[in-house]
Jmol script that loads the backbone (N, CA, C; Angstrom):
load data "model"
ATOM      1  N   MET A   1      -3.641 -49.255  24.653  1.00  0.00           N
ATOM      2  CA  MET A   1      -3.919 -47.854  24.455  1.00  0.00           C
ATOM      3  C   MET A   1      -4.718 -47.338  25.651  1.00  0.00           C
ATOM      4  N   HIS A   2      -4.369 -46.182  26.157  1.00  0.00           N
ATOM      5  CA  HIS A   2      -5.014 -45.618  27.333  1.00  0.00           C
ATOM      6  C   HIS A   2      -6.153 -44.697  26.937  1.00  0.00           C
ATOM      7  N   PRO A   3      -7.246 -44.714  27.726  1.00  0.00           N
ATOM      8  CA  PRO A   3      -8.348 -43.789  27.437  1.00  0.00           C
ATOM      9  C   PRO A   3      -7.916 -42.360  27.753  1.00  0.00           C
ATOM     10  N   PRO A   4      -8.569 -41.374  27.162  1.00  0.00           N
ATOM     11  CA  PRO A   4      -8.197 -39.985  27.446  1.00  0.00           C
ATOM     12  C   PRO A   4      -8.415 -39.677  28.913  1.00  0.00           C
ATOM     13  N   ARG A   5      -7.480 -38.922  29.490  1.00  0.00           N
ATOM     14  CA  ARG A   5      -7.557 -38.588  30.911  1.00  0.00           C
ATOM     15  C   ARG A   5      -8.232 -37.241  31.079  1.00  0.00           C
ATOM     16  N   HIS A   6      -9.025 -37.154  32.102  1.00  0.00           N
ATOM     17  CA  HIS A   6      -9.696 -35.917  32.449  1.00  0.00           C
ATOM     18  C   HIS A   6      -9.101 -35.388  33.736  1.00  0.00           C
ATOM     19  N   ALA A   7      -9.288 -34.107  33.999  1.00  0.00           N
ATOM     20  CA  ALA A   7      -8.730 -33.489  35.197  1.00  0.00           C
ATOM     21  C   ALA A   7      -9.278 -34.134  36.464  1.00  0.00           C
ATOM     22  N   HIS A   8     -10.534 -34.558  36.452  1.00  0.00           N
ATOM     23  CA  HIS A   8     -11.125 -35.155  37.652  1.00  0.00           C
ATOM     24  C   HIS A   8     -10.653 -36.581  37.886  1.00  0.00           C
ATOM     25  N   ASP A   9      -9.911 -37.160  36.958  1.00  0.00           N
ATOM     26  CA  ASP A   9      -9.391 -38.516  37.122  1.00  0.00           C
ATOM     27  C   ASP A   9      -8.140 -38.555  37.980  1.00  0.00           C
ATOM     28  N   ASP A  10      -7.561 -37.404  38.288  1.00  0.00           N
ATOM     29  CA  ASP A  10      -6.291 -37.353  39.001  1.00  0.00           C
ATOM     30  C   ASP A  10      -6.377 -36.397  40.187  1.00  0.00           C
ATOM     31  N   PRO A  11      -6.992 -36.830  41.297  1.00  0.00           N
ATOM     32  CA  PRO A  11      -7.128 -35.918  42.436  1.00  0.00           C
ATOM     33  C   PRO A  11      -5.783 -35.512  43.028  1.00  0.00           C
ATOM     34  N   ALA A  12      -4.795 -36.395  42.991  1.00  0.00           N
ATOM     35  CA  ALA A  12      -3.471 -36.033  43.501  1.00  0.00           C
ATOM     36  C   ALA A  12      -2.853 -34.941  42.630  1.00  0.00           C
ATOM     37  N   GLY A  13      -3.084 -35.010  41.336  1.00  0.00           N
ATOM     38  CA  GLY A  13      -2.585 -33.976  40.436  1.00  0.00           C
ATOM     39  C   GLY A  13      -3.225 -32.629  40.716  1.00  0.00           C
ATOM     40  N   ASP A  14      -4.517 -32.656  41.075  1.00  0.00           N
ATOM     41  CA  ASP A  14      -5.202 -31.409  41.447  1.00  0.00           C
ATOM     42  C   ASP A  14      -4.565 -30.791  42.674  1.00  0.00           C
ATOM     43  N   VAL A  15      -4.258 -31.616  43.653  1.00  0.00           N
ATOM     44  CA  VAL A  15      -3.627 -31.116  44.881  1.00  0.00           C
ATOM     45  C   VAL A  15      -2.264 -30.515  44.564  1.00  0.00           C
ATOM     46  N   VAL A  16      -1.498 -31.192  43.735  1.00  0.00           N
ATOM     47  CA  VAL A  16      -0.168 -30.699  43.388  1.00  0.00           C
ATOM     48  C   VAL A  16      -0.267 -29.396  42.595  1.00  0.00           C
ATOM     49  N   ARG A  17      -1.254 -29.292  41.713  1.00  0.00           N
ATOM     50  CA  ARG A  17      -1.418 -28.040  40.956  1.00  0.00           C
ATOM     51  C   ARG A  17      -1.764 -26.874  41.876  1.00  0.00           C
ATOM     52  N   TRP A  18      -2.647 -27.093  42.847  1.00  0.00           N
ATOM     53  CA  TRP A  18      -2.981 -26.036  43.790  1.00  0.00           C
ATOM     54  C   TRP A  18      -1.772 -25.674  44.652  1.00  0.00           C
ATOM     55  N   ALA A  19      -0.985 -26.652  45.022  1.00  0.00           N
ATOM     56  CA  ALA A  19       0.219 -26.373  45.810  1.00  0.00           C
ATOM     57  C   ALA A  19       1.223 -25.566  44.996  1.00  0.00           C
ATOM     58  N   ALA A  20       1.375 -25.891  43.725  1.00  0.00           N
ATOM     59  CA  ALA A  20       2.285 -25.130  42.869  1.00  0.00           C
ATOM     60  C   ALA A  20       1.791 -23.691  42.714  1.00  0.00           C
ATOM     61  N   PHE A  21       0.487 -23.531  42.577  1.00  0.00           N
ATOM     62  CA  PHE A  21      -0.084 -22.190  42.510  1.00  0.00           C
ATOM     63  C   PHE A  21       0.230 -21.412  43.786  1.00  0.00           C
ATOM     64  N   SER A  22       0.109 -22.085  44.934  1.00  0.00           N
ATOM     65  CA  SER A  22       0.432 -21.428  46.205  1.00  0.00           C
ATOM     66  C   SER A  22       1.902 -21.065  46.291  1.00  0.00           C
ATOM     67  N   CYS A  23       2.753 -21.916  45.747  1.00  0.00           N
ATOM     68  CA  CYS A  23       4.196 -21.620  45.753  1.00  0.00           C
ATOM     69  C   CYS A  23       4.498 -20.345  44.965  1.00  0.00           C
ATOM     70  N   LEU A  24       3.677 -20.041  43.990  1.00  0.00           N
ATOM     71  CA  LEU A  24       3.863 -18.814  43.221  1.00  0.00           C
ATOM     72  C   LEU A  24       3.165 -17.618  43.883  1.00  0.00           C
ATOM     73  N   LEU A  25       2.024 -17.867  44.481  1.00  0.00           N
ATOM     74  CA  LEU A  25       1.229 -16.778  45.042  1.00  0.00           C
ATOM     75  C   LEU A  25       1.773 -16.271  46.375  1.00  0.00           C
ATOM     76  N   VAL A  26       2.211 -17.149  47.240  1.00  0.00           N
ATOM     77  CA  VAL A  26       2.655 -16.758  48.586  1.00  0.00           C
ATOM     78  C   VAL A  26       3.804 -15.756  48.548  1.00  0.00           C
ATOM     79  N   PRO A  27       4.853 -15.959  47.761  1.00  0.00           N
ATOM     80  CA  PRO A  27       5.933 -14.963  47.759  1.00  0.00           C
ATOM     81  C   PRO A  27       5.470 -13.586  47.265  1.00  0.00           C
ATOM     82  N   VAL A  28       4.562 -13.572  46.304  1.00  0.00           N
ATOM     83  CA  VAL A  28       4.049 -12.291  45.815  1.00  0.00           C
ATOM     84  C   VAL A  28       3.311 -11.564  46.937  1.00  0.00           C
ATOM     85  N   VAL A  29       2.477 -12.291  47.653  1.00  0.00           N
ATOM     86  CA  VAL A  29       1.738 -11.681  48.761  1.00  0.00           C
ATOM     87  C   VAL A  29       2.700 -11.212  49.849  1.00  0.00           C
ATOM     88  N   LEU A  30       3.711 -12.022  50.151  1.00  0.00           N
ATOM     89  CA  LEU A  30       4.676 -11.632  51.178  1.00  0.00           C
ATOM     90  C   LEU A  30       5.410 -10.349  50.803  1.00  0.00           C
ATOM     91  N   VAL A  31       5.822 -10.236  49.559  1.00  0.00           N
ATOM     92  CA  VAL A  31       6.535  -9.025  49.119  1.00  0.00           C
ATOM     93  C   VAL A  31       5.597  -7.823  49.134  1.00  0.00           C
ATOM     94  N   VAL A  32       4.350  -8.006  48.705  1.00  0.00           N
ATOM     95  CA  VAL A  32       3.387  -6.909  48.699  1.00  0.00           C
ATOM     96  C   VAL A  32       3.162  -6.395  50.123  1.00  0.00           C
ATOM     97  N   TYR A  33       3.137  -7.289  51.094  1.00  0.00           N
ATOM     98  CA  TYR A  33       2.889  -6.889  52.471  1.00  0.00           C
ATOM     99  C   TYR A  33       4.165  -6.555  53.247  1.00  0.00           C
ATOM    100  N   GLY A  34       5.277  -6.372  52.564  1.00  0.00           N
ATOM    101  CA  GLY A  34       6.455  -5.817  53.192  1.00  0.00           C
ATOM    102  C   GLY A  34       7.572  -6.767  53.576  1.00  0.00           C
ATOM    103  N   THR A  35       7.448  -8.028  53.284  1.00  0.00           N
ATOM    104  CA  THR A  35       8.537  -8.961  53.567  1.00  0.00           C
ATOM    105  C   THR A  35       9.633  -8.743  52.536  1.00  0.00           C
ATOM    106  N   SER A  36      10.868  -8.939  52.959  1.00  0.00           N
ATOM    107  CA  SER A  36      11.985  -8.763  52.035  1.00  0.00           C
ATOM    108  C   SER A  36      11.955  -9.848  50.954  1.00  0.00           C
ATOM    109  N   PHE A  37      12.675  -9.575  49.870  1.00  0.00           N
ATOM    110  CA  PHE A  37      12.757 -10.555  48.788  1.00  0.00           C
ATOM    111  C   PHE A  37      13.441 -11.833  49.277  1.00  0.00           C
ATOM    112  N   GLY A  38      14.429 -11.675  50.144  1.00  0.00           N
ATOM    113  CA  GLY A  38      15.127 -12.846  50.695  1.00  0.00           C
ATOM    114  C   GLY A  38      14.183 -13.708  51.527  1.00  0.00           C
ATOM    115  N   GLY A  39      13.373 -13.065  52.364  1.00  0.00           N
ATOM    116  CA  GLY A  39      12.412 -13.807  53.182  1.00  0.00           C
ATOM    117  C   GLY A  39      11.376 -14.515  52.325  1.00  0.00           C
ATOM    118  N   ALA A  40      10.928 -13.846  51.276  1.00  0.00           N
ATOM    119  CA  ALA A  40       9.963 -14.458  50.363  1.00  0.00           C
ATOM    120  C   ALA A  40      10.595 -15.634  49.617  1.00  0.00           C
ATOM    121  N   ALA A  41      11.873 -15.484  49.263  1.00  0.00           N
ATOM    122  CA  ALA A  41      12.572 -16.571  48.564  1.00  0.00           C
ATOM    123  C   ALA A  41      12.715 -17.796  49.462  1.00  0.00           C
ATOM    124  N   VAL A  42      13.040 -17.562  50.730  1.00  0.00           N
ATOM    125  CA  VAL A  42      13.165 -18.680  51.674  1.00  0.00           C
ATOM    126  C   VAL A  42      11.811 -19.362  51.862  1.00  0.00           C
ATOM    127  N   ALA A  43      10.754 -18.579  51.986  1.00  0.00           N
ATOM    128  CA  ALA A  43       9.416 -19.152  52.114  1.00  0.00           C
ATOM    129  C   ALA A  43       9.063 -19.967  50.869  1.00  0.00           C
ATOM    130  N   THR A  44       9.415 -19.464  49.710  1.00  0.00           N
ATOM    131  CA  THR A  44       9.142 -20.171  48.459  1.00  0.00           C
ATOM    132  C   THR A  44       9.887 -21.494  48.411  1.00  0.00           C
ATOM    133  N   LEU A  45      11.156 -21.489  48.791  1.00  0.00           N
ATOM    134  CA  LEU A  45      11.932 -22.732  48.788  1.00  0.00           C
ATOM    135  C   LEU A  45      11.331 -23.757  49.757  1.00  0.00           C
ATOM    136  N   GLY A  46      10.893 -23.289  50.910  1.00  0.00           N
ATOM    137  CA  GLY A  46      10.253 -24.192  51.858  1.00  0.00           C
ATOM    138  C   GLY A  46       8.970 -24.787  51.304  1.00  0.00           C
ATOM    139  N   LEU A  47       8.148 -23.950  50.681  1.00  0.00           N
ATOM    140  CA  LEU A  47       6.901 -24.445  50.085  1.00  0.00           C
ATOM    141  C   LEU A  47       7.164 -25.427  48.941  1.00  0.00           C
ATOM    142  N   VAL A  48       8.171 -25.145  48.148  1.00  0.00           N
ATOM    143  CA  VAL A  48       8.521 -26.044  47.045  1.00  0.00           C
ATOM    144  C   VAL A  48       8.984 -27.395  47.594  1.00  0.00           C
ATOM    145  N   ALA A  49       9.776 -27.371  48.657  1.00  0.00           N
ATOM    146  CA  ALA A  49      10.257 -28.625  49.249  1.00  0.00           C
ATOM    147  C   ALA A  49       9.090 -29.447  49.813  1.00  0.00           C
ATOM    148  N   VAL A  50       8.182 -28.793  50.511  1.00  0.00           N
ATOM    149  CA  VAL A  50       7.025 -29.496  51.075  1.00  0.00           C
ATOM    150  C   VAL A  50       6.129 -30.026  49.953  1.00  0.00           C
ATOM    151  N   THR A  51       5.921 -29.235  48.923  1.00  0.00           N
ATOM    152  CA  THR A  51       5.093 -29.668  47.798  1.00  0.00           C
ATOM    153  C   THR A  51       5.705 -30.876  47.102  1.00  0.00           C
ATOM    154  N   ALA A  52       7.014 -30.854  46.889  1.00  0.00           N
ATOM    155  CA  ALA A  52       7.678 -31.984  46.240  1.00  0.00           C
ATOM    156  C   ALA A  52       7.583 -33.248  47.092  1.00  0.00           C
ATOM    157  N   ALA A  53       7.744 -33.119  48.397  1.00  0.00           N
ATOM    158  CA  ALA A  53       7.641 -34.282  49.280  1.00  0.00           C
ATOM    159  C   ALA A  53       6.218 -34.838  49.280  1.00  0.00           C
ATOM    160  N   CYS A  54       5.226 -33.954  49.334  1.00  0.00           N
ATOM    161  CA  CYS A  54       3.830 -34.402  49.309  1.00  0.00           C
ATOM    162  C   CYS A  54       3.487 -35.074  47.989  1.00  0.00           C
ATOM    163  N   ARG A  55       3.989 -34.531  46.901  1.00  0.00           N
ATOM    164  CA  ARG A  55       3.735 -35.133  45.591  1.00  0.00           C
ATOM    165  C   ARG A  55       4.338 -36.530  45.529  1.00  0.00           C
ATOM    166  N   ALA A  56       5.550 -36.679  46.026  1.00  0.00           N
ATOM    167  CA  ALA A  56       6.192 -37.997  46.019  1.00  0.00           C
ATOM    168  C   ALA A  56       5.400 -38.998  46.857  1.00  0.00           C
ATOM    169  N   MET A  57       4.923 -38.575  48.020  1.00  0.00           N
ATOM    170  CA  MET A  57       4.138 -39.476  48.871  1.00  0.00           C
ATOM    171  C   MET A  57       2.795 -39.834  48.234  1.00  0.00           C
ATOM    172  N   LEU A  58       2.145 -38.864  47.583  1.00  0.00           N
ATOM    173  CA  LEU A  58       0.877 -39.145  46.909  1.00  0.00           C
ATOM    174  C   LEU A  58       1.061 -40.149  45.780  1.00  0.00           C
ATOM    175  N   ARG A  59       2.090 -39.953  44.977  1.00  0.00           N
ATOM    176  CA  ARG A  59       2.350 -40.871  43.864  1.00  0.00           C
ATOM    177  C   ARG A  59       2.695 -42.266  44.381  1.00  0.00           C
ATOM    178  N   TYR A  60       3.471 -42.335  45.458  1.00  0.00           N
ATOM    179  CA  TYR A  60       3.826 -43.626  46.045  1.00  0.00           C
ATOM    180  C   TYR A  60       2.571 -44.356  46.534  1.00  0.00           C
ATOM    181  N   SER A  61       1.691 -43.624  47.209  1.00  0.00           N
ATOM    182  CA  SER A  61       0.476 -44.265  47.721  1.00  0.00           C
ATOM    183  C   SER A  61      -0.436 -44.707  46.579  1.00  0.00           C
ATOM    184  N   GLU A  62      -0.478 -43.957  45.494  1.00  0.00           N
ATOM    185  CA  GLU A  62      -1.282 -44.365  44.332  1.00  0.00           C
ATOM    186  C   GLU A  62      -0.723 -45.653  43.722  1.00  0.00           C
ATOM    187  N   LYS A  63       0.609 -45.727  43.600  1.00  0.00           N
ATOM    188  CA  LYS A  63       1.221 -46.934  43.056  1.00  0.00           C
ATOM    189  C   LYS A  63       0.963 -48.126  43.961  1.00  0.00           C
ATOM    190  N   ALA A  64       1.044 -47.924  45.270  1.00  0.00           N
ATOM    191  CA  ALA A  64       0.802 -49.011  46.215  1.00  0.00           C
ATOM    192  C   ALA A  64      -0.651 -49.479  46.136  1.00  0.00           C
ATOM    193  N   GLU A  65      -1.585 -48.540  45.979  1.00  0.00           N
ATOM    194  CA  GLU A  65      -2.991 -48.906  45.871  1.00  0.00           C
ATOM    195  C   GLU A  65      -3.248 -49.710  44.603  1.00  0.00           C
ATOM    196  N   ARG A  66      -2.672 -49.251  43.486  1.00  0.00           N
ATOM    197  CA  ARG A  66      -2.851 -49.988  42.234  1.00  0.00           C
ATOM    198  C   ARG A  66      -2.258 -51.391  42.348  1.00  0.00           C
ATOM    199  N   ALA A  67      -1.095 -51.505  42.980  1.00  0.00           N
ATOM    200  CA  ALA A  67      -0.463 -52.815  43.134  1.00  0.00           C
ATOM    201  C   ALA A  67      -1.316 -53.736  44.005  1.00  0.00           C
ATOM    202  N   SER A  68      -1.915 -53.201  45.072  1.00  0.00           N
ATOM    203  CA  SER A  68      -2.746 -54.040  45.930  1.00  0.00           C
ATOM    204  C   SER A  68      -4.010 -54.477  45.203  1.00  0.00           C
ATOM    205  N   LEU A  69      -4.566 -53.617  44.343  1.00  0.00           N
ATOM    206  CA  LEU A  69      -5.744 -54.004  43.574  1.00  0.00           C
ATOM    207  C   LEU A  69      -5.409 -55.113  42.580  1.00  0.00           C
ATOM    208  N   VAL A  70      -4.250 -55.026  41.962  1.00  0.00           N
ATOM    209  CA  VAL A  70      -3.828 -56.055  41.010  1.00  0.00           C
ATOM    210  C   VAL A  70      -3.621 -57.373  41.746  1.00  0.00           C
ATOM    211  N   LEU A  71      -2.981 -57.330  42.913  1.00  0.00           N
ATOM    212  CA  LEU A  71      -2.773 -58.548  43.686  1.00  0.00           C
ATOM    213  C   LEU A  71      -4.098 -59.153  44.129  1.00  0.00           C
ATOM    214  N   ALA A  72      -5.020 -58.317  44.559  1.00  0.00           N
ATOM    215  CA  ALA A  72      -6.323 -58.815  44.989  1.00  0.00           C
ATOM    216  C   ALA A  72      -7.072 -59.449  43.826  1.00  0.00           C
ATOM    217  N   GLU A  73      -6.963 -58.864  42.644  1.00  0.00           N
ATOM    218  CA  GLU A  73      -7.643 -59.425  41.475  1.00  0.00           C
ATOM    219  C   GLU A  73      -7.003 -60.739  41.065  1.00  0.00           C
ATOM    220  N   ASP A  74      -5.691 -60.851  41.201  1.00  0.00           N
ATOM    221  CA  ASP A  74      -5.013 -62.089  40.835  1.00  0.00           C
ATOM    222  C   ASP A  74      -5.380 -63.238  41.765  1.00  0.00           C
ATOM    223  N   ARG A  75      -5.782 -62.939  42.986  1.00  0.00           N
ATOM    224  CA  ARG A  75      -6.127 -63.985  43.950  1.00  0.00           C
ATOM    225  C   ARG A  75      -7.542 -64.522  43.751  1.00  0.00           C
ATOM    226  N   LEU A  76      -8.359 -63.843  42.971  1.00  0.00           N
ATOM    227  CA  LEU A  76      -9.727 -64.293  42.744  1.00  0.00           C
ATOM    228  C   LEU A  76      -9.732 -65.483  41.792  1.00  0.00           C
ATOM    229  N   PRO A  77     -10.703 -66.364  41.943  1.00  0.00           N
ATOM    230  CA  PRO A  77     -10.832 -67.457  40.978  1.00  0.00           C
ATOM    231  C   PRO A  77     -11.135 -66.887  39.593  1.00  0.00           C
ATOM    232  N   PRO A  78     -10.769 -67.603  38.538  1.00  0.00           N
ATOM    233  CA  PRO A  78     -10.926 -67.068  37.172  1.00  0.00           C
ATOM    234  C   PRO A  78     -12.332 -66.617  36.829  1.00  0.00           C
ATOM    235  N   GLY A  79     -13.356 -67.254  37.314  1.00  0.00           N
ATOM    236  CA  GLY A  79     -14.730 -66.866  36.984  1.00  0.00           C
ATOM    237  C   GLY A  79     -15.188 -65.607  37.700  1.00  0.00           C
ATOM    238  N   ARG A  80     -14.473 -65.145  38.713  1.00  0.00           N
ATOM    239  CA  ARG A  80     -14.903 -64.018  39.523  1.00  0.00           C
ATOM    240  C   ARG A  80     -14.185 -62.723  39.169  1.00  0.00           C
ATOM    241  N   ARG A  81     -13.311 -62.733  38.226  1.00  0.00           N
ATOM    242  CA  ARG A  81     -12.534 -61.530  37.918  1.00  0.00           C
ATOM    243  C   ARG A  81     -13.353 -60.496  37.185  1.00  0.00           C
ATOM    244  N   ARG A  82     -13.001 -59.245  37.428  1.00  0.00           N
ATOM    245  CA  ARG A  82     -13.556 -58.094  36.725  1.00  0.00           C
ATOM    246  C   ARG A  82     -15.048 -57.899  36.947  1.00  0.00           C
ATOM    247  N   ARG A  83     -15.571 -58.364  38.046  1.00  0.00           N
ATOM    248  CA  ARG A  83     -16.955 -58.084  38.393  1.00  0.00           C
ATOM    249  C   ARG A  83     -16.959 -57.043  39.491  1.00  0.00           C
ATOM    250  N   HIS A  84     -17.880 -56.159  39.397  1.00  0.00           N
ATOM    251  CA  HIS A  84     -17.990 -55.094  40.386  1.00  0.00           C
ATOM    252  C   HIS A  84     -19.208 -55.355  41.246  1.00  0.00           C
ATOM    253  N   SER A  85     -19.010 -55.312  42.544  1.00  0.00           N
ATOM    254  CA  SER A  85     -20.146 -55.517  43.436  1.00  0.00           C
ATOM    255  C   SER A  85     -20.787 -54.188  43.759  1.00  0.00           C
ATOM    256  N   ARG A  86     -22.042 -54.234  44.123  1.00  0.00           N
ATOM    257  CA  ARG A  86     -22.757 -53.020  44.505  1.00  0.00           C
ATOM    258  C   ARG A  86     -22.670 -52.849  46.005  1.00  0.00           C
ATOM    259  N   ALA A  87     -22.534 -51.614  46.429  1.00  0.00           N
ATOM    260  CA  ALA A  87     -22.523 -51.333  47.853  1.00  0.00           C
ATOM    261  C   ALA A  87     -23.912 -51.586  48.414  1.00  0.00           C
ATOM    262  N   GLY A  88     -23.962 -52.212  49.568  1.00  0.00           N
ATOM    263  CA  GLY A  88     -25.249 -52.427  50.213  1.00  0.00           C
ATOM    264  C   GLY A  88     -26.054 -53.555  49.616  1.00  0.00           C
ATOM    265  N   SER A  89     -25.431 -54.493  48.963  1.00  0.00           N
ATOM    266  CA  SER A  89     -26.187 -55.588  48.359  1.00  0.00           C
ATOM    267  C   SER A  89     -26.204 -56.798  49.278  1.00  0.00           C
ATOM    268  N   GLY A  90     -26.186 -56.583  50.571  1.00  0.00           N
ATOM    269  CA  GLY A  90     -26.185 -57.667  51.538  1.00  0.00           C
ATOM    270  C   GLY A  90     -27.439 -58.513  51.494  1.00  0.00           C
ATOM    271  N   SER A  91     -28.530 -57.993  50.970  1.00  0.00           N
ATOM    272  CA  SER A  91     -29.768 -58.771  50.898  1.00  0.00           C
ATOM    273  C   SER A  91     -29.796 -59.676  49.684  1.00  0.00           C
ATOM    274  N   GLY A  92     -28.738 -59.706  48.935  1.00  0.00           N
ATOM    275  CA  GLY A  92     -28.700 -60.559  47.760  1.00  0.00           C
ATOM    276  C   GLY A  92     -29.432 -59.966  46.584  1.00  0.00           C
ATOM    277  N   GLY A  93     -29.666 -58.659  46.597  1.00  0.00           N
ATOM    278  CA  GLY A  93     -30.327 -58.005  45.491  1.00  0.00           C
ATOM    279  C   GLY A  93     -31.825 -58.229  45.477  1.00  0.00           C
ATOM    280  N   ARG A  94     -32.429 -58.497  46.645  1.00  0.00           N
ATOM    281  CA  ARG A  94     -33.854 -58.793  46.697  1.00  0.00           C
ATOM    282  C   ARG A  94     -34.713 -57.585  46.987  1.00  0.00           C
ATOM    283  N   GLY A  95     -34.162 -56.415  47.032  1.00  0.00           N
ATOM    284  CA  GLY A  95     -35.008 -55.247  47.239  1.00  0.00           C
ATOM    285  C   GLY A  95     -34.671 -54.516  48.520  1.00  0.00           C
ATOM    286  N   CYS A  96     -35.715 -54.056  49.196  1.00  0.00           N
ATOM    287  CA  CYS A  96     -35.565 -53.192  50.368  1.00  0.00           C
ATOM    288  C   CYS A  96     -35.012 -53.956  51.554  1.00  0.00           C
ATOM    289  N   HIS A  97     -34.286 -53.227  52.376  1.00  0.00           N
ATOM    290  CA  HIS A  97     -33.777 -53.785  53.621  1.00  0.00           C
ATOM    291  C   HIS A  97     -34.775 -53.482  54.727  1.00  0.00           C
ATOM    292  N   SER A  98     -35.020 -54.436  55.571  1.00  0.00           N
ATOM    293  CA  SER A  98     -35.893 -54.170  56.712  1.00  0.00           C
ATOM    294  C   SER A  98     -35.065 -53.721  57.889  1.00  0.00           C
ATOM    295  N   SER A  99     -35.704 -53.073  58.849  1.00  0.00           N
ATOM    296  CA  SER A  99     -34.979 -52.548  59.994  1.00  0.00           C
ATOM    297  C   SER A  99     -34.625 -53.628  60.989  1.00  0.00           C
ATOM    298  N   GLY A 100     -35.172 -54.776  60.870  1.00  0.00           N
ATOM    299  CA  GLY A 100     -34.836 -55.861  61.780  1.00  0.00           C
ATOM    300  C   GLY A 100     -35.716 -57.060  61.485  1.00  0.00           C
ATOM    301  N   GLY A 101     -35.432 -58.156  62.157  1.00  0.00           N
ATOM    302  CA  GLY A 101     -36.243 -59.330  61.981  1.00  0.00           C
ATOM    303  C   GLY A 101     -36.001 -60.015  60.653  1.00  0.00           C
ATOM    304  N   ILE A 102     -36.793 -61.021  60.377  1.00  0.00           N
ATOM    305  CA  ILE A 102     -36.628 -61.785  59.152  1.00  0.00           C
ATOM    306  C   ILE A 102     -37.754 -61.406  58.207  1.00  0.00           C
ATOM    307  N   SER A 103     -37.425 -61.152  56.989  1.00  0.00           N
ATOM    308  CA  SER A 103     -38.431 -60.798  56.007  1.00  0.00           C
ATOM    309  C   SER A 103     -39.106 -62.052  55.479  1.00  0.00           C
ATOM    310  N   PRO A 104     -40.265 -61.929  54.872  1.00  0.00           N
ATOM    311  CA  PRO A 104     -40.963 -63.107  54.317  1.00  0.00           C
ATOM    312  C   PRO A 104     -40.154 -63.792  53.228  1.00  0.00           C
ATOM    313  N   GLU A 105     -39.216 -63.049  52.590  1.00  0.00           N
ATOM    314  CA  GLU A 105     -38.434 -63.634  51.514  1.00  0.00           C
ATOM    315  C   GLU A 105     -37.347 -64.560  52.016  1.00  0.00           C
ATOM    316  N   ASP A 106     -36.983 -64.433  53.306  1.00  0.00           N
ATOM    317  CA  ASP A 106     -35.916 -65.283  53.858  1.00  0.00           C
ATOM    318  C   ASP A 106     -36.466 -66.630  54.035  1.00  0.00           C
TER     319      ASP A 106
END
end "model"
wireframe off; spacefill off
backbone 0.3
color backbone group
């Protein structure tokens, strides 16, 4: 069972939604500012094509990232799976980092 999804969980979806909004807004603006309906239609088709291509590439990259994470997790020894490391824990979790030299704890 999947946890409920929130809008902030899908940044690629946000990009696609904004692009779809632009596909609707741009032709309206073009017609308001005097472009013919045909010109606005051509612009809309171009934007739709670019949006669809970008969406396909975003989804492909997300699938590739998920697959690489699964492969990386499968390569870990059984005792090391599903642990998350902290960024900047190079000191072994002993506290503050010094600007240089060896600390008394080393």
